[in-house]
N, C-alpha and C positions, 0 to 999 in steps of 0.2 A: 243520566248525566251525573258525573262526579264533580263536585265542587272542590276547590283547592283545599278546604279544610278537611274534606273527607279522603283526600288522596292517600294519606299515610295509612288510614284504616283499611283501605281497599287495595293495598299492595303496590300502589304506584311508585312509592319510594324503593321498594324491593326490585321492582321491574327496572326502574331507572338505574339502580346500582348494577344489576345484571347486564344491562345494555352497555353501561360505561365500562365494566370489566371486559366484556367481549370486544368492544372497540379498541381498548388498550392492548389486549392480546393480539388482535388483528394487526394493529400498527407495529407492534414488536415483531411479529412474524414477517411482515413486509420488510422491515429494517434488516432482519437477519438474512432474508432471502436476497436482498439487494447487496448486502455486505458479502455474502458468499459468491455472488456473481461477479463481483469486482476483483476477487482474488485471482491471482495469476501464478503460473508455474515458473519458478526461477531456479536455475542451477548455477552453483558457484564452481569456478575452475579449481583444480588442485593447487595451483600457484596462489590463488586468493585464500584458500583454506589454510595453506602453509604460512601465509602472512599473518594469520590469527583472526581472520574474519569468518563469521557465520551469519546466517540470516534466519529470521523467524517468519515474518509476514511480508507479502508483496501484493500490491494492488494497483489496478488502473486508477489514475487520478481523474476525478470527474467534477470537481468543484469549479465554479465559474472562473476563478483566476488561474486555473491550471491549464497548461497547453493541451491541445486536443489529443495528442498521442503520448502523454507523459505516464510514467509508472513511478511508484514509490516503493522502496525496499528498506526494511528495518534491518540494519546491520549491528552486530555486537562484535567489538574488538577486544581480544584478550591481550593484545600488545599494541603499542603505538604504531600508527601507519599514516604516512603522508604519500598519497599516490593519485594517479589518474586511473579511474575505472572505466572499462568499456563494456557496455551491455549490447548484445546482438540478439535480434529477434529472428526466430526460425519458424518456418511453416511446417506442415505435416510431412513434407518430403525432405525435411532437414536441410532446407535451402535458406540461407541468410536472406532476410528481406528488409532489414533495417538496422541501424547502429546509432548509439548515443553514448556520450562520454560525460563523466562527472569528476571534478576534482574533489578529493576527500582528505580530511585530516582528522585522525582519531588519536586520542590519548590511550594509554593502557587502561584496560577495564572501562571502556567507553562504549556508548551506543547512540545511534541516531538514525533518522530516516534520511535516505538519499534519493533524490529525484533524477530520473533519466528522461530527457525530452527527445523523442524520436521525430523524424521528419514528417511533415503533414501528409506527404504522399503515401506513407506506409499504411497499408490496410490492416488495422488492428484485428479485424475478424479472422485473418489468416494465420495469426501467430498462435503457435501451440506451446512454445517455450521461449523464455529469455535466458540467455547464458551470459553470466557476468564474469569478467576476467580482469587481471591487472594489465593496464596498458603501459604505464611507466611508474617506477618508484621514485619518489622525491627524497632528498636527504632530510633527515630529522631536523625540524626547526625547534628552536628554543621555546619553551613556554607551553607546549602541548595543548594548543587551542582546540576547542571542540567544534569549530565551524566547518561547514561544508560549503564550498563555492561551486555553484552550478554553471554550466556553460551558458 
């Protein structure tokens, strides 16, 4: 039996450090795996690209205060844009199975996450791609606010 005073001499501290390192690496691996699973495929229309928007990351929203079928897309605007965006969900047969809209307002050289809330009836497991397009363009408002108003 090893007493507490003898633990360091007998390698218990080294073993504890090793276990702690492995647990941390395991937790980081789980986080990376979950993060990858939440990423979704999003395609932007040519009209949306022409308006100056690009996107980098898109994920399913899973936190408790997010709606059940919401997605979040990070958009980067090279020029000001005030518009209604429409996101359509498509299955493996390229059939539309859900729609959501979001009111957005970007200044030039702006970026923000925009959320789209799909109907609760939509089966998210069937979605293979979300396609985002301009639904309507709004006239430029003075001030160039960075806020997004969601439906």
